[in-house]
C-alpha positions in Angstrom: 2.5 -55.7 -39.2 -0.6 -53.7 -39.4 -0.3 -52.5 -35.8 3.3 -51.5 -36.6 2.1 -49.6 -39.7 -0.5 -47.8 -37.7 2.2 -46.9 -35.1 4.5 -45.6 -37.8 1.7 -43.4 -39.3 0.9 -41.9 -35.9 4.6 -41.2 -35.3 5.0 -39.5 -38.7 1.9 -37.4 -38.0 3.6 -36.0 -35.0 6.6 -34.4 -36.8 4.9 -31.0 -37.0 4.6 -31.0 -33.2 8.4 -31.7 -33.1 9.0 -28.6 -35.2 6.8 -26.6 -32.8 8.8 -28.0 -29.8 12.0 -26.9 -31.6 10.7 -23.4 -31.9 9.6 -23.3 -28.3 12.9 -24.7 -27.2 14.7 -22.0 -29.1 12.7 -19.3 -27.2 13.2 -21.0 -23.9 16.9 -20.7 -24.4 17.0 -17.3 -26.0 14.8 -15.6 -23.3 17.0 -16.6 -20.3 20.1 -15.4 -22.2 18.4 -12.1 -23.0 17.2 -11.8 -19.4 20.7 -12.5 -18.0 22.2 -9.9 -20.4 19.5 -7.4 -19.5 20.0 -7.9 -15.7 23.7 -7.6 -16.2 23.2 -4.4 -18.1 20.9 -3.1 -15.4 23.4 -4.1 -12.6 26.3 -2.5 -14.4 24.2 0.6 -15.1 23.3 0.8 -11.4 26.9 0.5 -10.4 28.0 3.1 -13.0 25.3 5.5 -11.9 26.2 5.0 -8.2 29.8 5.8 -9.0 29.0 8.8 -11.1 26.5 10.0 -8.4 29.1 9.6 -5.7 31.7 11.5 -7.7 29.2 14.2 -8.6 28.2 14.6 -5.0 31.8 15.1 -3.9 32.2 17.7 -6.7 28.9 19.4 -5.6 30.1 19.5 -2.0 33.4 21.1 -3.0 31.6 23.6 -5.2 29.0 24.4 -2.6 31.7 25.1 0.0 33.3 27.6 -2.4 30.0 29.3 -3.2 29.0 29.4 0.4 32.3 31.1 1.2 31.9 33.6 -1.6 28.2 34.2 -0.7 29.1 34.7 3.0 31.8 37.2 2.0 29.2 39.2 0.0 26.7 39.2 2.7 29.1 40.1 5.5 30.5 43.1 3.5 27.1 44.4 2.4 25.7 44.0 6.0 28.7 45.9 7.3 28.0 48.7 4.9 24.3 48.8 5.8 25.0 49.0 9.6 27.8 51.6 9.3 26.3 54.6 11.1 28.9 57.0 9.7 28.4 55.8 6.1 24.6 55.9 6.3 24.9 59.4 7.9 27.2 60.5 5.0 24.7 59.1 2.4 21.8 61.0 4.2 23.9 64.2 4.3 24.6 63.9 0.6 20.9 63.6 -0.1 20.0 66.5 2.1 22.8 68.8 0.9 21.8 71.8 -1.2 25.2 73.5 -1.7 27.6 72.2 -4.3 30.5 72.3 -1.9 28.6 70.1 0.6 27.5 67.7 -2.2 31.1 67.3 -3.4 32.5 66.8 0.1 29.9 64.3 1.2 30.2 62.4 -2.2 34.0 62.3 -1.8 33.7 61.0 1.8 31.1 58.5 0.9 33.1 57.2 -2.1 36.2 56.8 0.1 34.4 54.8 2.7 32.8 52.5 0.1 36.2 51.9 -1.4 37.6 50.9 2.0 34.9 48.2 2.2 35.1 47.1 -1.5 38.8 47.5 -2.3 39.3 43.7 -2.0 36.0 42.8 -3.7 36.5 43.3 -7.4 33.3 41.4 -8.0 31.2 44.4 -6.9 30.3 46.3 -10.0 28.3 49.1 -8.4 26.4 50.2 -5.4 23.2 52.4 -5.4 21.7 54.2 -2.3 18.0 54.7 -3.0 16.2 57.4 -0.9 12.7 57.2 0.4 11.5 60.5 -1.1 13.2 60.1 -4.4 16.7 60.3 -5.7 19.7 58.0 -5.5 23.4 58.0 -5.0 25.3 55.8 -7.5 28.8 54.4 -6.8 30.8 52.6 -9.4 33.1 49.8 -8.3 36.8 50.1 -7.8 37.6 47.9 -10.8 36.9 48.3 -14.4 33.7 46.6 -15.7 32.2 46.9 -19.1 28.7 46.6 -17.7 26.3 49.5 -17.5 24.4 49.1 -14.3 22.9 52.6 -13.9 19.2 52.0 -13.1 16.4 54.5 -12.7 15.4 54.3 -9.1 11.7 54.7 -9.8 11.8 51.6 -12.0 13.9 49.8 -9.4 11.3 50.5 -6.7 8.6 48.9 -8.8 10.4 45.6 -9.1 9.5 42.5 -7.0 13.0 42.2 -5.7 12.8 45.7 -4.2 9.5 45.0 -2.5 10.9 41.7 -1.2 13.9 43.5 0.3 11.7 46.0 2.0 9.7 43.2 3.6 12.9 41.6 4.9 14.3 44.8 6.4 17.9 44.5 7.8 18.5 41.2 5.9 20.8 40.9 2.8 19.0 39.3 -0.1 20.8 38.0 -3.2 19.0 37.8 -6.6 20.0 35.9 -9.8 19.7 36.8 -13.4 16.1 35.9 -13.6 15.1 38.6 -11.2 17.6 41.2 -12.4 15.2 42.4 -15.1 16.5 46.0 -15.2 20.2 45.1 -15.7 20.9 45.0 -19.4 23.9 42.6 -19.8 24.7 39.5 -21.7 26.8 38.3 -18.8 25.0 35.4 -17.2 27.1 35.6 -14.0 25.5 38.9 -12.8 24.0 38.9 -9.3 22.3 41.6 -7.4 22.0 42.2 -3.7 19.7 44.5 -1.7 19.3 45.4 1.9 16.9 47.9 3.6 18.8 49.4 6.5 17.1 49.6 9.9 17.3 53.3 10.9 14.9 55.9 12.2 13.6 58.2 9.5 14.9 61.2 11.4 18.5 59.8 11.2 18.5 58.2 7.7 16.8 58.9 4.3 18.3 55.7 2.8 15.5 53.2 2.1 17.5 50.7 0.1 21.1 49.9 -0.8 21.3 48.0 -4.1 24.5 46.2 -5.3 25.4 44.7 -8.7 27.9 41.9 -8.5 29.8 40.1 -11.2 30.3 36.7 -9.5 33.8 35.5 -10.4 33.4 32.3 -8.5 30.4 31.4 -10.6 32.4 32.2 -13.7 35.3 30.0 -12.6 32.8 27.2 -11.9 31.5 27.5 -15.4 35.0 27.4 -16.9 35.9 24.4 -14.8 32.9 22.4 -16.1 33.2 23.5 -19.7 34.9 20.2 -20.8 32.4 18.1 -19.0 29.4 16.4 -20.5 27.0 18.0 -18.0 26.0 21.4 -16.8 25.4 23.1 -13.4 22.4 25.0 -12.3 22.4 26.9 -9.0 19.0 27.7 -7.4 18.1 30.0 -4.5 15.7 29.0 -1.8 12.7 30.1 -3.9 13.8 28.1 -6.9 15.1 31.0 -8.9 18.1 30.3 -11.1 21.3 32.0 -9.8 23.6 30.3 -12.3 23.2 28.1 -15.5 26.4 26.9 -17.1 24.6 25.0 -20.0 25.6 26.2 -23.4 22.2 25.6 -24.9 19.6 26.5 -22.3 16.4 24.5 -22.4 13.8 26.2 -20.4 11.6 23.1 -20.2 14.4 21.1 -18.7 15.2 23.8 -16.2 11.5 24.2 -15.2 10.9 20.5 -14.7 14.2 20.1 -12.9 13.4 22.9 -10.5 10.0 21.3 -9.7 11.5 18.0 -8.8 14.4 19.2 -6.7 12.4 21.9 -4.8 11.0 19.7 -2.0 14.0 17.4 -1.4 17.3 18.2 0.2 19.7 15.9 -1.7 19.3 13.1 -4.3 19.2 12.1 -7.9 16.7 11.1 -10.5 16.1 10.5 -14.2 13.7 12.7 -16.1 12.4 12.9 -19.6 11.9 16.3 -21.3 11.0 16.6 -24.9 11.9 13.0 -25.6 15.4 13.5 -24.1 16.4 11.6 -21.0 18.4 13.6 -18.4 20.1 12.4 -15.2 20.0 14.9 -12.4 22.0 15.1 -9.2 21.4 17.8 -6.7 22.7 19.0 -3.3 21.5 21.6 -0.7 24.3 23.8 0.6 25.1 23.3 4.3 24.8 26.9 5.4 22.1 28.1 3.1 19.0 27.0 1.3 20.6 27.2 -2.1 20.7 24.1 -4.3 23.4 23.0 -6.7 22.0 20.9 -9.6 24.2 18.9 -12.0 22.5 17.6 -15.2 23.8 15.4 -17.9 22.3 13.5 -20.8 21.6 9.9 -19.8 22.6 8.4 -23.1 26.0 10.0 -22.9 26.5 8.5 -19.4 25.5 5.0 -20.4 27.2 4.9 -23.8 29.9 2.6 -22.4 27.3 0.3 -20.9 25.5 0.0 -24.2 28.7 -1.1 -25.9 29.2 -3.8 -23.3 25.6 -4.9 -23.8 26.1 -5.2 -27.5 29.2 -7.3 -27.0 27.4 -9.6 -24.5 24.5 -10.1 -26.9 26.9 -10.9 -29.8 28.7 -13.5 -27.8 25.4 -14.9 -26.5 24.0 -15.2 -30.0 27.1 -17.1 -31.2 27.0 -19.5 -28.2 23.2 -20.0 -28.7 23.7 -20.9 -32.4 26.4 -23.5 -31.4 24.2 -24.9 -28.7 21.2 -25.3 -31.0 23.3 -27.2 -33.5 24.6 -29.6 -30.9 21.2 -30.0 -29.2 19.3 -30.7 -32.5 20.4 -34.4 -32.5 19.7 -34.8 -28.8 16.2 -33.5 -29.2 15.4 -35.8 -32.0 16.2 -38.9 -29.9 13.9 -37.8 -27.0 11.0 -35.9 -28.4 9.3 -38.9 -30.0 9.0 -41.0 -26.8 8.0 -38.0 -24.8 5.2 -37.2 -27.2 3.9 -40.7 -26.9 4.0 -40.4 -23.1 2.1 -37.1 -23.3 -0.6 -38.7 -25.5 -1.1 -41.5 -22.9 -1.2 -38.9 -20.1 -4.0 -37.0 -21.9 -6.0 -40.2 -22.1 -5.6 -40.5 -18.4 -6.7 -36.9 -18.0 -9.9 -37.6 -19.9 -10.9 -40.2 -17.3 -9.5 -43.5 -18.5 -7.8 -45.0 -15.5 -6.8 -48.3 -17.1 -4.3 -46.9 -19.6 -1.8 -49.3 -21.0 1.4 -47.4 -21.7 3.3 -48.8 -24.7 6.5 -46.7 -24.9 9.2 -47.3 -27.4 11.7 -44.8 -26.1 14.5 -45.1 -23.6 14.1 -47.3 -20.5 14.1 -44.2 -18.3 11.2 -42.6 -20.2 9.2 -45.9 -20.2 9.7 -46.5 -16.5 8.7 -42.9 -15.8 5.5 -43.3 -17.7 4.6 -46.6 -15.9 5.4 -45.2 -12.5 3.5 -42.0 -13.2 0.4 -44.0 -14.2 0.5 -46.2 -11.1 1.0 -43.2 -8.9 -2.0 -41.3 -10.4 -4.3 -44.3 -10.2 -3.3 -45.0 -6.6 -3.8 -41.3 -5.6 -7.3 -41.2 -7.1 -8.2 -44.4 -5.3 -7.0 -43.0 -2.0 -8.8 -39.7 -2.6 -12.1 -41.5 -3.3 -11.6 -43.8 -0.3 -10.8 -40.9 2.0 -13.8 -38.9 0.8 -16.1 -41.9 1.5 -14.6 -42.3 5.0 -15.1 -38.6 5.8 -18.7 -38.7 4.6 -19.4 -41.8 6.7 -17.6 -40.3 9.7 -19.5 -37.0 9.5 -22.8 -38.7 9.1 -22.1 -41.0 12.0 -21.1 -38.0 14.2 -24.1 -36.0 13.2 -26.5 -39.0 13.9 -24.8 -39.6 17.2 -25.2 -36.0 18.2 -28.8 -35.9 17.0 -29.5 -38.9 19.3 -27.9 -37.3 22.3 -31.1 -35.5 23.3 -31.6 -36.8 26.8 -34.9 -38.4 27.5 -34.9 -36.5 30.8 -37.3 -34.0 29.4 -39.7 -36.7 28.3 -39.6 -38.4 31.7 -40.2 -35.1 33.6 -43.1 -34.3 31.3 -44.8 -37.6 31.8 -44.3 -37.4 35.6 -46.0 -34.0 35.5 -48.9 -35.5 33.6 -49.1 -38.4 36.1 -49.1 -36.0 39.1 -51.8 -33.8 37.5 -53.9 -36.8 36.7 -53.7 -38.0 40.3 -54.6 -34.7 41.8 -57.4 -33.5 39.6 -59.1 -33.9 36.3 -58.2 -30.6 34.7 -58.2 -29.3 31.1 -54.6 -28.5 31.6 -53.9 -32.2 31.4 -55.4 -32.5 28.0 -53.6 -29.4 26.8 -50.2 -30.5 28.1 -50.6 -34.0 26.7 -51.7 -32.6 23.3 -48.7 -30.2 23.3 -46.3 -33.1 24.2 -47.7 -35.2 21.4 -47.4 -32.5 18.8 -43.9 -31.6 20.0 -42.7 -35.2 19.8 -44.4 -35.7 16.5 -42.7 -32.6 14.9 -39.4 -33.5 16.4 -39.0 -37.3 15.7 -41.6 -38.3 13.1 -40.7 -35.7 10.4 -38.2 -36.9 7.9 -34.8 -35.2 7.2 -32.6 -33.1 9.5 -34.0 -29.7 8.5 -37.2 -27.8 9.0 -38.3 -24.2 8.4 -37.9 -21.5 11.0 -41.7 -21.2 11.2 -42.0 -24.9 12.1 -39.2 -24.6 14.7 -41.1 -21.7 16.3 -44.3 -23.8 16.4 -42.4 -26.6 18.2 -41.0 -24.0 20.6 -44.5 -22.8 21.4 -45.6 -26.3 22.3 -42.5 -26.7 24.5 -43.1 -23.3 26.2 -46.7 -24.3 26.9 -45.6 -27.5 28.6 -42.9 -25.6 30.7 -45.5 -23.0 31.8 -47.8 -25.8 33.0 -44.9 -27.3 34.8 -43.4 -24.2 36.4 -46.3 -21.8 36.3 -46.4 -18.3 34.9 -42.9 -17.5 36.3 -41.6 -16.5 32.9 -42.7 -15.1 29.5 -41.3 -15.3 26.0 -41.1 -12.4 23.5 -40.5 -12.9 19.8 -38.9 -10.5 17.2 -38.5 -12.3 13.9 -38.1 -10.7 10.5 -40.7 -11.9 8.0 -38.0 -12.8 5.3 -36.5 -15.6 7.5 -39.6 -17.5 8.5 -39.3 -19.8 5.4 -35.5 -20.4 5.8 -34.3 -23.9 6.8 -32.4 -24.7 10.0 -31.4 -28.0 11.7 -33.9 -29.5 14.1 -33.7 -29.0 17.8 -31.3 -26.1 17.8 -33.3 -23.6 19.9 -35.1 -25.9 22.4 -31.9 -26.8 24.5 -31.0 -23.1 24.7 -34.5 -22.2 25.8 -34.5 -25.1 28.3 -31.3 -23.9 29.9 -32.7 -20.4 30.3 -35.9 -21.7 32.0 -34.6 -24.4 34.3 -31.2 -22.9 35.3 -31.5 -19.2 34.4 -34.8 -18.6 36.4 -34.0 -21.1 39.2 -34.9 -19.5 42.6 -35.7 -16.2 40.8 -38.5 -14.3 42.5 -39.2 -11.8 39.8 -40.8 -12.5 36.4 -38.3 -14.1 34.0 -38.3 -12.7 30.4 -36.9 -14.5 27.4 -36.4 -12.6 24.1 -35.9 -14.5 20.9 -34.8 -12.4 18.0 -34.2 -13.6 14.4 -32.7 -11.6 11.5 -30.8 -11.9 8.3 -27.3 -10.3 8.0 -26.0 -10.6 4.5 -25.8 -14.4 3.9 -26.2 -15.4 7.5 -29.1 -16.1 9.8 -28.6 -14.7 13.3 -30.9 -15.9 16.2 -30.3 -14.2 19.5 -31.9 -15.7 22.8 -31.6 -13.3 25.7 -32.9 -13.9 29.3 -32.8 -11.8 32.5 -31.9 -14.8 34.7 -29.2 -15.3 37.2 -26.4 -15.5 34.6 -23.3 -17.6 34.9 -19.5 -17.3 35.3 -16.9 -17.5 32.5 -15.9 -21.1 33.3 -19.5 -22.2 33.3 -20.0 -20.7 29.8 -16.9 -22.4 28.5 -18.0 -25.8 30.0 -21.4 -25.5 28.3 -19.7 -25.6 24.9 -17.4 -28.6 25.7 -19.1 -31.9 25.3 -18.6 -34.4 28.1 -17.3 -31.7 30.4 -20.7 -31.0 32.1 -22.9 -33.8 33.2 -26.1 -31.9 33.4 -28.9 -32.3 30.8 -28.7 -28.7 29.5 -24.9 -28.7 29.3 -24.9 -31.7 27.0 -27.8 -30.2 25.0 -26.0 -26.9 24.3 -22.8 -28.7 23.4 -24.8 -30.9 21.1 -26.3 -27.8 19.3 -22.8 -26.2 18.9 -21.2 -29.4 17.6 -24.0 -30.1 15.1 -23.8 -26.6 13.6 -20.1 -26.8 13.2 -20.2 -30.3 11.7 -22.8 -29.3 9.2 -21.6 -25.8 8.2 -18.0 -25.4 9.4 -16.0 -23.5 12.1 -17.3 -20.1 11.0 -20.8 -21.0 12.5 -22.0 -22.0 16.0 -22.9 -20.6 19.4 -21.6 -17.5 21.1 -22.5 -17.0 24.8 -22.3 -13.8 26.8 -23.4 -13.8 30.4 -23.0 -11.8 33.6 -23.9 -13.1 37.0 -27.0 -11.4 38.4 -27.9 -9.8 35.1 -28.7 -12.5 32.5 -27.4 -14.5 29.6 -27.3 -13.9 25.8 -26.8 -16.7 23.3 -26.1 -15.9 19.7 -26.7 -18.6 17.1 -25.0 -18.0 13.8 -26.2 -20.1 10.8 -26.0 -19.9 7.1 -29.2 -18.5 5.4 -30.7 -21.5 3.6 -33.8 -20.6 1.5 -33.9 -24.2 0.1 -34.1 -27.5 2.1 -30.5 -29.1 1.9 -32.0 -32.6 2.4 -33.7 -32.4 -1.0 -30.7 -30.9 -2.8 -27.9 -33.1 -1.5 -26.0 -34.9 -4.3 
């Protein structure tokens, strides 16, 4: 009974956790619903914007075609006037006339010719012939306009548009309301055109012909869009506004829109100006560099979407409330046993592998807990067993490789000592024997698998001394080691097999002096030792065979494979030997090791 009482007290103490789980469960359900609603809203908005953009692009294409036609009509007529020799001659005669009779006659003829050109162009308000040495001829259009377009020619000559037209002689240029600074009119559909005729000064005094146009096509466009929620802006190739149909012009919106559409041909984007989001669609006219821009408020476009979103959220909230009421009783029947299972799992997590799960919940939960416990325990046992096997395997392979050093070297050395002893009693015998003893002592009698670079170099010196006694002064060894690597630790017998290969095989039958260069340096966290000789070199297949154990039956082949395998077993595949050789030139062996300032044998756990 006491145990049961303790269990009940523990169960009662967990009720606050159940309340937390209810709250977490609520958010787990709410968040997916909100996410689905948001994604649905986003998808519907994208579809809506795609449809609106498609329809807007079709409208812009139709409008651009009409405007292109109208613009081409203006340009053709104005270009024809500027290239009419008779008309330009009349304008020049008018300017040069001094008699009233001549002035009247030339003016009458000039006016009739202009009417012939402009009789079907009611949009042309006026035309002005500006002369080089001052003065102007002014022609008022054939139809009535309540716009005063009489401009002082001196002021006109100082305007940027006049200078621009002079720089583009023979080309008709159109200008919008922004550049028509001298035209005093509240009509926002006023354009101007200018052309500098290409004639010799002796023939013509006309420097510029300036036209004022009341663009009916623009006005019709504005009227056709007056009932729409957006507005049109037409820009010329320089980004100047030719038309703006918005009722309440916002210069900041216009400026930002112009900056974003200037470098692209067609497209759409959403922009934010003064806290107001605008959706912009623009199109470049086919036969000109003008752009048509359509702007509308983003909130107005997506008002219908927001209504649908609110509807979805209301329905989701109602469904969520119903679901929570139904799931309340289900949660109560499962949360208790699951909390008990979590408690036992936390005990296992803390390191107790002999956990006795006592579950009081449904059979499925109980079985799940027991199965989970058995699985975790077995996995841990297998991991430990596998780790031990790998350690033993690696240690055995390293020991086996360490013991592969062929006693051939020791036999040859002893034979050499024997021969020298038989021939003569020389001090070389004592030195060679002493070097051999010290070399063997440093190699086999020193504990551990590592020694310092300094000690490895001392052993190499003894080995080189023996080999010079054996082969004579047919080679020499040069060292270039950085001071900061001499106390670093490396595996035993890494360099001797490489050096042996260079002396015995590299200098075999070589008449000239053999040179071996041993260089050691630190590169970041690596120790790089390079052994270079000027021996006979080797072919590619021989180099590959040297690094493959049991592929080459010679002493040195096994030795170099031993070195490479020991390095990779101890440090990994990123380290080892790299051989470069060219027949007749020599061989270079690069040994890549980790830089170890501390003896690993004394810091192995």
